[in-house]
C-alpha positions as CSV (number, residue, x, y, z in Angstrom):
1,M,-18.9,64.8,-38.5
2,K,-17.8,62.9,-35.4
3,L,-14.4,62.7,-33.9
4,L,-12.8,59.6,-32.4
5,T,-9.6,59.1,-30.5
6,L,-8.2,55.7,-29.9
7,M,-5.5,55.1,-27.2
8,R,-3.9,51.9,-26.2
9,H,-3.2,51.5,-22.5
10,A,0.3,52.2,-21.2
11,K,2.9,49.4,-20.9
12,S,1.8,46.8,-18.4
13,S,3.8,44.6,-16.0
14,W,4.3,40.8,-16.3
15,D,6.2,40.6,-13.1
16,E,3.6,38.9,-10.9
17,A,3.4,35.3,-12.1
18,G,-0.2,33.9,-12.0
19,L,-1.8,37.3,-11.8
20,P,-4.9,37.2,-14.1
21,D,-4.4,39.3,-17.3
22,H,-7.4,41.6,-16.4
23,L,-5.5,42.6,-13.1
24,R,-2.1,43.4,-14.5
25,P,-0.9,46.9,-13.5
26,L,1.3,49.3,-15.4
27,N,5.1,48.8,-15.2
28,K,7.7,51.6,-14.7
29,R,7.7,52.6,-18.4
30,G,3.9,52.7,-18.5
31,R,3.8,54.9,-15.4
32,R,6.2,57.2,-17.2
33,D,4.6,57.2,-20.7
34,A,1.0,57.8,-19.6
35,P,1.7,61.4,-18.3
36,T,3.9,62.1,-21.3
37,M,1.1,61.2,-23.6
38,A,-1.3,63.3,-21.5
39,T,0.9,66.3,-22.0
40,R,0.9,65.7,-25.7
41,L,-2.9,65.2,-25.9
42,S,-3.3,68.5,-24.1
43,S,-1.0,70.2,-26.6
44,Y,-3.1,68.9,-29.5
45,G,-6.2,70.3,-27.9
46,I,-7.9,66.9,-27.6
47,R,-11.0,67.2,-25.4
48,P,-13.6,64.5,-25.8
49,D,-17.2,64.6,-24.7
50,L,-17.1,61.0,-23.6
51,L,-14.4,58.6,-22.3
52,L,-15.0,54.9,-22.9
53,S,-12.4,52.7,-21.1
54,S,-11.8,49.0,-20.7
55,D,-12.2,48.1,-17.0
56,A,-8.9,46.2,-17.0
57,V,-6.5,47.5,-14.3
58,R,-3.9,48.7,-16.8
59,C,-6.5,50.8,-18.6
60,Q,-7.8,52.2,-15.3
61,M,-4.2,53.2,-14.2
62,T,-3.6,54.8,-17.6
63,L,-6.9,56.7,-17.4
64,E,-6.1,57.9,-13.9
65,S,-2.8,59.3,-15.1
66,L,-4.5,61.0,-18.1
67,L,-7.1,62.6,-15.8
68,D,-4.4,63.7,-13.4
69,H,-2.6,65.6,-16.2
70,L,-5.4,66.8,-18.4
71,P,-8.1,69.5,-18.0
72,W,-10.9,66.9,-18.5
73,A,-12.9,67.4,-15.4
74,G,-16.6,66.8,-16.0
75,I,-16.2,64.6,-19.1
76,A,-18.6,61.6,-19.0
77,L,-16.8,58.3,-18.3
78,I,-18.0,54.8,-19.0
79,Q,-16.0,51.8,-17.9
80,E,-16.9,49.2,-20.4
81,H,-16.1,45.5,-19.9
82,R,-16.8,44.8,-23.5
83,L,-13.7,46.8,-24.5
84,Y,-11.5,44.1,-22.8
85,E,-10.4,41.3,-25.1
86,C,-12.5,42.6,-27.9
87,S,-12.3,42.8,-31.7
88,G,-12.4,45.9,-33.8
89,E,-16.0,45.0,-34.7
90,D,-16.8,44.9,-31.0
91,I,-15.4,48.4,-30.5
92,L,-17.5,49.7,-33.5
93,D,-20.6,48.0,-31.9
94,V,-19.9,49.8,-28.6
95,L,-19.4,53.1,-30.4
96,S,-22.6,52.6,-32.5
97,E,-24.6,52.6,-29.2
98,Q,-23.5,56.0,-28.0
99,S,-25.6,59.1,-27.8
100,D,-25.2,61.5,-30.7
101,E,-24.8,64.3,-28.2
102,A,-21.2,63.1,-28.0
103,K,-19.3,64.7,-30.8
104,H,-15.9,63.4,-29.8
105,I,-15.4,60.0,-28.1
106,F,-12.1,58.8,-26.6
107,V,-11.6,55.0,-26.4
108,L,-8.9,53.6,-24.1
109,G,-8.4,49.9,-24.7
110,H,-6.3,47.1,-25.9
111,N,-4.8,45.4,-29.0
112,P,-5.6,43.8,-31.2
113,G,-9.1,45.4,-31.0
114,L,-7.9,49.0,-31.3
115,Q,-5.7,48.3,-34.3
116,Q,-8.5,46.4,-36.0
117,A,-11.0,49.2,-35.3
118,F,-8.5,51.7,-36.8
119,E,-7.9,49.6,-39.9
120,Q,-11.7,49.1,-40.4
121,L,-12.5,52.8,-40.0
122,S,-9.6,54.2,-42.1
123,E,-9.2,51.3,-44.5
124,H,-5.4,51.6,-43.9
125,R,-3.2,48.8,-42.6
126,A,-1.4,49.7,-39.3
127,E,2.1,48.3,-38.9
128,K,1.5,48.2,-35.2
129,F,-0.4,50.1,-32.4
130,P,2.2,50.3,-29.6
131,T,1.3,50.9,-25.9
132,S,0.3,54.5,-25.1
133,A,-0.1,55.2,-28.8
134,V,-2.9,57.6,-29.9
135,I,-4.8,57.8,-33.2
136,S,-7.4,60.4,-33.9
137,L,-9.9,60.2,-36.7
138,T,-12.5,62.4,-38.3
139,L,-15.5,60.2,-39.0
140,H,-17.7,61.2,-41.9
141,I,-20.9,60.3,-40.1
142,E,-23.5,62.4,-38.3
143,Q,-24.8,59.7,-36.0
144,W,-22.8,57.0,-34.1
145,H,-25.1,54.3,-35.2
146,N,-23.9,54.9,-38.7
147,I,-20.3,54.1,-37.9
148,R,-19.0,51.8,-40.7
149,T,-15.9,50.6,-42.5
150,G,-14.1,53.4,-44.4
151,C,-15.9,56.3,-42.7
152,G,-12.7,57.5,-40.9
153,E,-9.9,59.8,-41.9
154,V,-6.8,59.9,-39.8
155,T,-5.9,63.3,-38.3
156,L,-3.2,62.3,-35.7
157,Y,-0.9,59.5,-34.8
158,D,1.5,59.7,-31.9
159,A,3.3,57.3,-29.6
160,P,5.8,57.8,-26.8
161,K,8.8,56.7,-28.9
162,L,8.0,59.1,-31.8
163,A,10.1,62.3,-31.9
164,L,7.4,64.0,-33.9
165,P,3.7,63.0,-34.2
166,T,2.0,62.6,-37.5
167,I,-0.6,65.4,-37.7
168,I,-2.7,65.6,-40.8
169,Q,-4.7,68.8,-41.4
């Protein structure tokens, strides 16, 4: 079994007209929600072996906030440009290339790719995947190159606006 946690970056700013999308920073709500979600991730005991993050500024700012609030020192980190403006299939391709030494991978990225990846893996339709939301899945595979449609089972869904997360045991 492999574990996968998907997180959408925190809320980004649209204040600076003409700023390229890749360079947009977090807004005030995003800077508030990222530490909140870090606290929740810690309470769930989520500790991945590998962090894969889009290289977009809003993802990097979200990641910095997570790392400031979580005991994740020493976890391998790969900033992956292919996670920016990607499809769910692209995310699965990136995951399929990872070392099997990683039992739990955490992907920090964007929609619609994250939602598509979740829907492919779980074969469930997601109403939406809001900013700062987290979905964890147990993947019924032994090797990352075997990742495929329907191999995932949802174990956690949480988002900043939820009073209570959905935890499936």
